[in-house]
Backbone as a ProteinNet text record, in pm:
[ID]
protein_1_A
[PRIMARY]
XXXXXXXXXXXXXXXXXXXXXXXXXXXXXXXXXXXXXXXXXXXXXXXXXXXXXXXXXXXXXXXXXXXXXXXXXXXXXXXXXXXXXXXXXXXXXXXXXXXXXXXXXXXXXXXXXXXXXXXXXXXXXXXXXXXXXX
[TERTIARY]
-737	-808.1	-738.8	-682.5	-616.2	-500.1	-426.6	-303.7	-344.5	-448.8	-497.3	-548.3	-618.2	-676.4	-562.9	-463.9	-344.8	-278.8	-255.3	-184.6	-275.2	-402.5	-498.2	-502.2	-510.1	-502.1	-374.4	-268	-138.2	-135.4	-182.4	-191.8	-292.4	-408.5	-500	-448.8	-396.2	-339.8	-222.7	-137.9	-26.3	-76.4	-184.3	-232.7	-308.7	-380.8	-459.7	-375.5	-246.9	-155.4	-146.2	-186.2	-183.9	-274.5	-376.2	-463.7	-396.4	-296.9	-220.7	-143	-70.5	4	-81.6	-207.3	-288.5	-319.9	-290	-321	-199.8	-87.7	41.1	74.8	131.9	181.9	283.3	281.7	376.1	527.2	554.8	688.9	736.2	638.3	669.8	697	621.6	630.8	771.5	808.2	938.8	1056.2	1032.5	1134.9	1154.6	1045.9	1049.8	1130.2	1108.6	1180.5	1325.6	1359.1	1505	1563.5	1486.4	1540.4	1567	1486.2	1514.8	1617.1	1671.6	1776.9	1717.3	1595.5	1528.2	1515.7	1543.1	1529.6	1386.2	1360.2	1215.6	1151.5	1020.4	947	906	894.4	848.9	698.9	652.5	516.9	418	425.9	325.7	200.8	92.3	-38	-71.7	-28	-52.1	26.6	146.3	234.9	162.9	134.3	68.8	-55.5	-129	-257.1	-242.5	-147.9	-129.4	-68.4	24	72.7	-35	-115.5	-225	-328.8	-362.1	-459.1	-399.8	-278.8	-211.4	-224.8	-197	-215.5	-359.1	-451.6	-594.3	-618.3	-572.6	-597.1	-530	-417	-354.5	-437.1	-495.6	-580.2	-704.6	-761.8	-881.8	-848.6	-732.8	-688.9	-676.1	-647.5	-637.2	-780.4	-880.9	-1010.4	-1060.8	-1015.6	-1039.2	-978.2	-860.4	-801.7	-865.6	-921.5	-985.6	-1113.2	-1194.5	-1314	-1276.3	-1166.3	-1120.7	-1096.6	-1032.6	-988.4	-1105.3	-1213.2	-1333.3	-1390.8	-1403.6	-1456.1	-1399.4	-1278	-1219.2	-1290.5	-1365.8	-1441.1	-1553.3	-1594.8	-1702.4	-1648.7	-1514.6	-1459.1	-1357.6	-1391.4	-1287.4	-1216.5	-1282.4	-1224.6	-1146.9	-1192.3	-1122.9	-991.3	-985.2	-854	-751.5	-784.3	-698	-652.3	-751.3	-726	-613	-636.3	-544.1	-412.6	-405.7	-284.7	-194.4	-262.6	-195.6	-168.7	-258.7	-219.8	-97.4	-81.3	40	164.3	147.3	264.3	309.2	206.1	238.6	300	253.6	307.5	452.2	481.6	612.7	712.5	667.1	743	765.4	658.4	666.4	752.6	744.9	841.8	990.1	1022	1153.5	1195.8	1110.7	1147.8	1159.2	1061.5	1067.1	1195.8	1223.9	1338.8	1469.8	1476.3	1599.4	1603.9	1492.1	1473.7	1517.6	1471.8	1495.6	1633.6	1693.2	1835.9	1831.3	1717.7	1715.7	1809.6	1859.1	1928.1	1836.6	1881.4	1798.4	1716.7	1770.1	1704.8	1565.2	1553.5	1421.7	1321.2	1342.2	1234.5	1224.5	1327.5	1330.5	1215.4	1177.5	1069.3	934.2	921.3	796.2	794.1	920.1	932.3	908.8	972	949.1	811.9	747.4	612.2	516.7	527.8	436.1	447.6	566.8	588.4	559.4	611.7	583.9	439.6	377.6	233.8	142.5	184	102.3	105.3	233.9	251.7	178.1	187.9	123.8	-25.8	-81	-234.3	-261.6	-185.3	-218.3	-207.8	-100.3	-80.6	-190.7	-225.6	-317.9	-464.6	-488	-610.2	-634.7	-530.6	-545.1	-571.1	-495.1	-505.4	-646.8	-699.1	-817.3	-939	-917.7	-1017.2	-1030.7	-912.9	-904.5	-970.7	-952	-1008.7	-1157.3	-1209.2	-1355.3	-1418.4	-1344.7	-1410.6	-1422.1	-1350.6	-1358.8	-1458.9
-3538.6	-3419	-3289.8	-3286.3	-3170.9	-3129.5	-3217.9	-3179.9	-3118.9	-3168.1	-3116.8	-2982.1	-2958.9	-2824.2	-2723.5	-2762.2	-2674.3	-2636.1	-2732.2	-2705.4	-2614.1	-2639.8	-2551.9	-2411.5	-2398.9	-2261.7	-2187.3	-2250.5	-2187.8	-2139.4	-2229.3	-2186.3	-2066.8	-2077	-1979.2	-1835.5	-1838.5	-1707.8	-1658.6	-1742.3	-1707.3	-1639.7	-1688.1	-1636.6	-1511	-1504.5	-1384.3	-1261.9	-1285.2	-1163	-1096	-1161.7	-1093.2	-974.4	-975.1	-859.4	-732	-751.7	-638.7	-573.6	-659	-603.8	-537.5	-559.3	-505.5	-355.1	-316.3	-180.8	-102.4	-173.1	-105.1	16.8	116.6	218.8	170.4	216.6	165.2	179.2	282.8	300.5	190.4	142.9	35.4	-96.7	-117.4	-243	-238	-117.8	-109	-120.6	-77.6	-96.6	-249	-319.8	-477.7	-529.9	-485.6	-537.9	-505.9	-398.1	-361.7	-446.6	-471.2	-553.5	-698.9	-747	-878.8	-875.2	-757	-752.4	-754	-714.9	-709.3	-556.2	-539.8	-403.8	-363.1	-248.7	-205.7	-180	-204	-190.1	-43.1	7.9	143.5	147.2	256.5	257	290	215.1	224.1	168.4	231.1	187.4	36.9	-12.6	-159.7	-247.3	-210.9	-291.3	-276.3	-162.1	-140.5	-224.6	-211.4	-294.3	-438.8	-495.8	-639.1	-686.6	-612.3	-658	-648.2	-549.4	-534.7	-642.3	-679.1	-781.4	-917.8	-942.4	-1065.8	-1084.8	-970.5	-980	-1013.6	-955.6	-987.1	-1139.7	-1183.3	-1329	-1415.3	-1382.9	-1460.9	-1456.6	-1345.4	-1323.4	-1408.8	-1412.2	-1487.8	-1635.3	-1683.8	-1824.3	-1850.1	-1753.5	-1768.1	-1791.7	-1723.8	-1744.6	-1891.9	-1939.5	-2083.6	-2178.6	-2154	-2235.6	-2222.4	-2111	-2095.7	-2169.4	-2163.9	-2252.9	-2400.6	-2444.6	-2580.9	-2610.9	-2523.6	-2545.4	-2554.4	-2482.6	-2482.1	-2625.7	-2692.1	-2830.4	-2911.8	-2968.8	-3027.4	-3149.9	-3221.4	-3348.9	-3304.2	-3187.7	-3144.4	-3115.2	-3105.9	-3057.5	-3161.1	-3293.2	-3392	-3374.3	-3336.3	-3309.7	-3177.9	-3085.4	-2960.2	-2962.8	-3061.9	-3079.4	-3131.2	-3221	-3258.6	-3147.1	-3049.3	-2939	-2857.2	-2832.3	-2752.2	-2813.5	-2937	-3011.1	-3005	-3038.4	-3045.6	-2904.3	-2809.7	-2673.8	-2616.1	-2657.1	-2614.5	-2690.2	-2806.7	-2882.9	-2813.5	-2783.2	-2709.7	-2579.3	-2509.8	-2379.6	-2391.9	-2491.3	-2517.3	-2554.2	-2634.7	-2675.9	-2554.5	-2492.1	-2366	-2257.2	-2234.7	-2136.2	-2183.7	-2313.2	-2360.4	-2330.5	-2378.9	-2359	-2202.1	-2127.8	-1984.2	-1922.3	-1949.3	-1897	-1926.5	-2055.7	-2095.5	-2021	-2027	-1971.5	-1816.4	-1743.5	-1605.8	-1567.3	-1669.1	-1648.5	-1571.7	-1600.9	-1532.2	-1612.6	-1535.3	-1607.2	-1703.7	-1816.8	-1922.8	-1872.2	-1788.8	-1753.1	-1671.8	-1621.5	-1550.2	-1639.3	-1755.6	-1847.3	-1981.7	-1998.5	-2124.9	-2131.4	-2022.9	-2027.9	-2072.9	-2022.7	-2058.5	-2205.5	-2250.4	-2393.8	-2481.8	-2455.8	-2536	-2532.4	-2408.8	-2392.2	-2472.2	-2457.4	-2537	-2676.4	-2726.9	-2876.2	-2933.6	-2874.4	-2925.4	-2934.2	-2825.6	-2817.5	-2887.9	-2900.2	-2986.5	-3135.4	-3177.1	-3308.1	-3342.6	-3238.4	-3249.2	-3267.7	-3183.8	-3192.6	-3335.4	-3383.6	-3513.7	-3628.9	-3620.4	-3716.3	-3708.6	-3587.4	-3561.5	-3589.6	-3563.5	-3597.7	-3753.2	-3825.3	-3971.8	-4025.1	-3966.7	-4011.1	-3978.5	-3861.2	-3813	-3894.1	-3928.2	-4021.3	-4156.8	-4212.8	-4339.7	-4332.9	-4228.1	-4215.6	-4196.8	-4126.9	-4108	-4231.6	-4322.2	-4442.3	-4545.7	-4532.2	-4630.3	-4593.8
-119.4	-173.8	-126.6	-6.7	46.2	-34.9	-75.9	-156.8	-288.8	-359.1	-475.2	-465.4	-352	-333.3	-308.9	-234.6	-200	-333.8	-418.7	-540.9	-633.2	-641.5	-716.6	-658.6	-532.4	-471.1	-499.2	-502.3	-524.6	-669.1	-760.2	-899.8	-926.1	-853.1	-860	-820.1	-697.8	-644	-724.6	-768.3	-858.8	-986.2	-1052.3	-1164	-1140.5	-1023.1	-999.4	-982.5	-957.1	-954.1	-1090	-1201	-1329.7	-1330.2	-1244.1	-1246.9	-1197.8	-1109	-1052.8	-1171.5	-1253.6	-1366.2	-1475.2	-1471.1	-1570.6	-1538.2	-1409.2	-1368.9	-1323.8	-1324.1	-1280	-1384.2	-1338.3	-1422.4	-1518.8	-1642.1	-1739.3	-1697.2	-1628.3	-1577.3	-1482.5	-1403.3	-1316.4	-1396.6	-1493.3	-1576.7	-1643.6	-1698.4	-1770.8	-1673.2	-1545.6	-1447.7	-1419.9	-1418.5	-1398.6	-1518.3	-1638.4	-1747.9	-1727.7	-1689.5	-1665.5	-1557.2	-1450.4	-1346.1	-1393.3	-1479.8	-1545.9	-1651	-1680.5	-1782	-1929.4	-1941.8	-2077.7	-2116	-2239.9	-2287.8	-2275.2	-2213.4	-2192.4	-2323.6	-2337.2	-2455	-2465	-2586	-2615.9	-2580.6	-2528.1	-2475.8	-2599.1	-2694.1	-2807.8	-2761.2	-2808.1	-2753	-2776.4	-2889.1	-2911.1	-2814.1	-2783.5	-2691.4	-2542.3	-2503.1	-2370.2	-2363.7	-2470.5	-2472.1	-2466	-2544.4	-2546.7	-2408.1	-2351.5	-2209.6	-2108.4	-2109.9	-2024.8	-2042.7	-2171.2	-2201.3	-2160	-2171.9	-2139.8	-1985.2	-1914.4	-1772.2	-1724	-1790.2	-1755.1	-1784.9	-1901.6	-1931.2	-1828.5	-1788.8	-1671.7	-1545.9	-1514.1	-1399	-1418.5	-1537.1	-1556.5	-1545.3	-1589.5	-1564.9	-1409.9	-1343.7	-1193.3	-1138.9	-1194.8	-1146.6	-1182.5	-1299.6	-1336.2	-1224.5	-1185.3	-1088	-949.9	-918.5	-792.2	-790.8	-907.4	-914.6	-896.5	-970.2	-946.1	-804.1	-740.7	-602.8	-502.8	-537.3	-445	-429.7	-538.9	-530.7	-654.4	-638.1	-753	-806.7	-726.7	-774.3	-872.3	-868.9	-971.8	-1101.7	-1118.3	-1249.1	-1293.6	-1307.9	-1346.3	-1469.5	-1573.8	-1709.2	-1707.4	-1631.2	-1619.9	-1549.6	-1461.2	-1386.8	-1488.9	-1579.4	-1681	-1774.8	-1805.9	-1890.4	-1806.1	-1683.8	-1595.3	-1589.5	-1573.5	-1564.6	-1696.3	-1799.2	-1926.1	-1976.8	-1941.2	-1977	-1906.3	-1780.6	-1713.2	-1766.3	-1801.9	-1862.8	-1988.2	-2075.6	-2202.2	-2172.6	-2078.4	-2038.8	-1997.4	-1915.5	-1881.2	-2001.5	-2084.3	-2200.1	-2296.2	-2317.9	-2406.2	-2354.9	-2222.8	-2157.4	-2181.5	-2163.3	-2190.6	-2329.4	-2427.6	-2563.2	-2606.3	-2553.6	-2569	-2516.3	-2396.6	-2327.6	-2398	-2441.5	-2517.5	-2654.5	-2722.5	-2861.6	-2861.9	-2759.8	-2757.1	-2674.5	-2641	-2580.6	-2431	-2367.2	-2236	-2134.6	-2038.1	-1924	-1869.8	-1824.8	-1764.1	-1643.8	-1567.9	-1441.1	-1481.1	-1603.6	-1633.5	-1661.5	-1725.7	-1756.3	-1674.3	-1595.5	-1514.4	-1418.6	-1361.5	-1267.8	-1333.8	-1457.9	-1528.8	-1571	-1613.9	-1649.9	-1538.1	-1427.1	-1304	-1250.7	-1251.9	-1198.9	-1287.2	-1419.4	-1508.9	-1499	-1504	-1516.8	-1377.2	-1267.1	-1137.6	-1097.2	-1114.7	-1075.5	-1170.6	-1293.7	-1384.7	-1339.5	-1308.5	-1261.9	-1130.8	-1040	-905.5	-926.5	-1010.9	-1032.5	-1078.1	-1180.1	-1225.7	-1123	-1035.8	-922.9	-826.2	-783.2	-672.3	-723.1	-859	-915.3	-916.7	-954.3	-950.8	-814.1	-713.4	-571.6	-529.5	-558.6	-512.2	-579.7	-696.7	-766.9	-704	-667.6	-608	-464.7	-393.6	-250.6	-265.9	-370.9	-374.3	-432.6	-494.6	-548.8	-437.7	-336.8	-222.1	-108.8
[MASK]
++++++++++++++++++++++++++++++++++++++++++++++++++++++++++++++++++++++++++++++++++++++++++++++++++++++++++++++++++++++++++++++++++++++

């Protein structure tokens, strides 16, 4: 159970960082784009709104992972949702990164994070379920 909790806490804290990006000044966000080698987006209201709302959604997913981490055995089906959601995120990050021609170092972290943590949740979930059954 400890391994499952650790993985879920890492996912939760990682996603909670999205709340920080929701309140950062736009100039800081465009500087991050430049650092990644991406042409900064124009500060049109719809673009600023969408990026900030995406950041809030990521933060809310972090809250979901924190709830799972507090007591994983109470959320059996939700653990599968979290695991398969991360796996889909990893695969879609790979497809999107290739599709839009980004350098691999931009999306590799997302691919590795999604696939690795999705698999870890599945493995630790199975192990935890077996331990609790005995």
